[in-house]
N, C-alpha and C positions, 0 to 999 in steps of 0.2 A: 079160653086163653085170652080172648079179647079184652076181657076185664084187667089181666095181669098186664099186657101192653100198655094199657090207659094208665095204670097206676105206675107204671116204669116210666112212661112219658112224663107224667106230672112230677115225679120224684127228680128226673133229670133236670126239668125245667126249674125245678126248686133250687137246685144247687147253683143257679146263676142270680138268684135274688140278691142275695147280700152283695155279690160282686158288682150288681148294677146299682146299688145304692147311691144316689146322687147327693152332692152336698152343695145344691145350687145356692142356698140360703147363705152358709157362711162365706160363700165367695162374693156375695153382694156387697159393693163399696159401701153403700148406706150402712148396712149392718156392722161391717168391720170398722167404720168410722164411730159408730155408736158404742161399740166395745172398747174401743180406744180410749174414747172420752170418758167412759165410765170408769175404766181402770185407773183414770188418772184423777178424776174429781169424786168418785164414789158414788155418782148419781145418774139415773136416767130420767130426765125430766123432774118431776116432783119426787120421784121415788129415790131414797138414798139407803145405802147398806151401812150400818154400824161396823161391821168389820172391814170396809173398804177405808182404811185409815192409813195413812202414809207419813214418814218422817220427811225431813228436809233432803235426805239422800235418796229418797224415792222407795226406800223399803217399807214394806207393809208392817203396821204394829197393831197391837191387838186392842190397846186402848185400856182403860181401868176395868177391874173384874166385873164392875156392876152394869158395863154396857155390853159384856160379853153374852153370846147366847147361852142358854142353860145347859148343862150337861146332857140332860135327857134328850135334847134336840140336836146335839152336835153328831150324832151317828149318822146323819144326812150328808155330813161333809160338804155342805154347800159353802164355798168360799168366795172371796171378792170376784173372781173370774167367772166362775160358774153362775153365780147371781146376776151378774153383768150380761152374759150372754143370755140367760132366760128372759131377762127383762127387755133387753134390745130385741130379741127374737118375737116376744109379743108385740112390741111397739112397730116392728117392722111388717109383721103379719097383719096388724090392724091397718096400716098404710096401705098395703098390697090390697087387702080386702076391699077398702074403698075405692081402689082403682079397679076393682072387678077381676083381679088375678087370683088364680088357685094357690092354695098353701104349698110350700116347698120345704125341703129337709134340711136342717141345719146341723153338720157335723155328723151326717148319716142317719139322723133320727127325725121323726116328723115332730111339728110344734105342738106338745102336750102341755096341758094346763095342770099345774100341781094341785095338790090338795094336802094340807098340813105338811108340806115338803115332799110328799109322795110323788114320785116322778110320773108313773102310769098308774093312777088309782084303780082304774077298771081292771087292767091286766093283773095287778096285784090282788084285787078281790077274786077275780076268776081262779088265779093260781091257788089262793087259799081253799076255793070251792073244790078244786081238783084234789088237792091235799085232803080235805075232809073225806071226798069220795073214794079215794085211795085208801084211807083208813077203815072206813065203812067196809070195803070190799075186803081187804085183810082180815079184819076181825070177823066178819061174817063166815069167811073162809076158816078161820081158826076154830070158830066155835062149831062149825059144821063137821070138820076131820076129827076133833078130838071129843066132842059131846053128843053128836047125834049121829055119827057113823060108827059102825062096829070097829074095836080095836083088836090088835094082835095080842096074844097072851103077855108078851113083854111090853104092853102099853104102846106100843108104836102104832102108826096107822098103815093101813092096807095100801093106801094109795101112794106110789113110789116117788110122786114128785111134790110131796108137802114141803120138804125143806126147801126145795128150789124156789117154790111159791112164796114161802117166807121171806127168802132173800129178796125176790122181786119186789114183794110190797114194801119192805124196808128201803130199797133203792128208789121206788116209784114215789114215797112220801119224802125222801130227802131231797130228790129231784125238784119236786113241786115247792118244797119250803125254800129252796135256793132260787127259784125262779120268782117267787113272790119278792124275796129280800132284792134280787137283781133289778127288778121293775120298780122297786121302791126307790132306788138309788143306783145308778149305772156308774160304778167306778172299777177300776182294775180288779180289786179284790172280789168284789160281788160278781164281777163277769167271770172271772177264773173259777169261782166256785159254782157257778151256774153251768158253765161249760162242762166243766169237770164231772158233774154230778149227772149231766145228761148223757155224756159219753158212756160213764159207767153204766147206767140204766140201759141204754141201747146195746152195748156189749153183751151184758148179761142176759137181757132179752132175746139176743140172737142165740146164744147157748141154749137157752131154755127152749126156743123154737125148735132148734135142731134135734134136742133130747127128746122132746115130746112127741114131734112128727115122725121120728124114726125109731120111736120106743126104746131109747138107749137106757137101760137099767143096770148094766154091769159097772162097777165102780172104776174099773181100768179103763173101759170103753169112754165112761163119762170124763175121765181125766184127759184122755187123748183128745176129745172133743174141746174141752173148755181150755186147756193149757194155751194153745195158739192164739184163742181169741182174748184171754187174759193178758197175755204178753203184750198183745197189739195196743190193747185199750191202755194199759199201763203205760206203755212207750209214748202214745199219743198224748195222755195226760201230762206226764213228765215233760214232754215237748212243749205243750202250751203254756204250763207254769213255770218252767225253769230256762226255755230258751227263747220262744216266741209264740205271742198270742195271735197266732195266724187265723183269721176269722174264715177266709176262703177256703182253707185247708180243712179247718174243723167242720165246716158246712159240707164238703164233699165226703168227709169220713162219716159224719152223721147219716146223710142220704144213703150211702152205700150200705151200712148197716141196717138202716131202715127198710130199705128196698129188698136186700137179701131175706130178712126175716118175713116181710111180707109176701114174698113169692113162696118162701117155705110154708107159711101157714095157708096160703091161698091153694097151693098144690095138694097139701094134706088134705084141707077141705073138700077138695074135689074128688079125691079117692078114698077117703075114708066113709065109714058108715055109721060115724058118730051121730048119736041122737040130737046132739045140740050144734050140729055143724051150720046150720043156718046162722046162728048168733056168731059164728066165727067169720062167715062171710059177710056179714052185716058189718062187722068190725073192721075187716079187711078193706072192704069197698068203702065204706064210710070214711075211714082213715085216709085212703087215697083221695077221695073226692074232698075232704077237708083241706088238703094241700092248697085247693084252688084259692083258699082264703089268703094263704101266702104268696102265691104266683100273681093274683089280682091286687097287689098292694094299693091301699088308698088312704088319703090322710085321715086323721081321727075326726070323726063327727063331734063338733062343738068342742074339739080338743081333747076328748076323752076316749071314744070307742074307734079303733083302727081295725085293720083286718086281722092283726096278729091277736088282739083282744078276743075277736070272734073266733079265731081258731081255738083258743083257749076254752072257750064257751062250748065249742062243738065237742071237744075231748071229755066233758062232763058225762053226757049220756053214754058216749062210746065206752068211758071207764067202767060206768055201771054194768053194762052188756058185756063187757070183757069178764069182769069178776063173776058174774052170773055164768059165763061159760065155764070158769074155771071151777065153780062149785058143783056144774053138771058133771064135768069132767071127773071130779073127785067121787062122786057119787056112781057114775057109770063104771070106772074103773074098779072102785070096792065093790061093787055088786058082781062084776064079772070074776074077781079073784075069790070072793066068798062062793060062787057057784062051783068053782073048780075045786076049792077046798074041801067040798062036800062029796 
């Protein structure tokens, strides 16, 4: 139980991370003056932006079509203000570095270096790797249950949780897809899609944890377990998208669902005699320890790798081991059911 208390403590501390995000950089008078000047002139030093063009009444104009950004680059939605903020941030951070000061956050985010307009390139690459790992795990599970393990006479699998793991795989891939998009460009739409996908995944993961740990196989019982969680998750997603994108509330909701399912899996791993329970323990404890990367937040190294990116990196081997446990569980349950049927 000591490990469970430790995981719970880490998760509780994590709930305060976003609430404590400072924005010291955007409160800096020098930075603010730079942004104001850039929005008036369209330039930061020798760097000027073609879409920062203004008419005599102060309204922004696009200019001739041949000076506009190509359509295939406009998805980034970098406008005059965001480009001014980015260049002023880089200029201010260079000045601070020369004075021996540490990096600070601007508008709640660390100063990252763009690559081809991508806001956090390392986080995007690691999100893509996580997406690939989830696809590999789901595909290997699909091949196992339908082509390597015995099937019933109606061509259905003996494993009772096959359909649930298919849904889990789809939601996981969807979540990492929007994570990559969100880290490519942080705007309201991508933020909502990323948050909504993560909440949906966590909610379904909680349902799956309860059903597998308590061996819920009856359809009526499954509906009774799933219905309240689905109702809560749906309400929360609608709240975020249609009423208020509350970062603090969303963090608390995600942490609460994450902690509950970690406890469910950890307790079940402690009482079950499953042959692959060590994999489950490793994922639970490893996932809890990975939260340290979120708690001990630090500025991006060379403007690219921060604690959140390293957390993305830590989830890659954990995802591989998790799907390995799922495959082992399918083999274990299928073997047990075949023995009972004989």
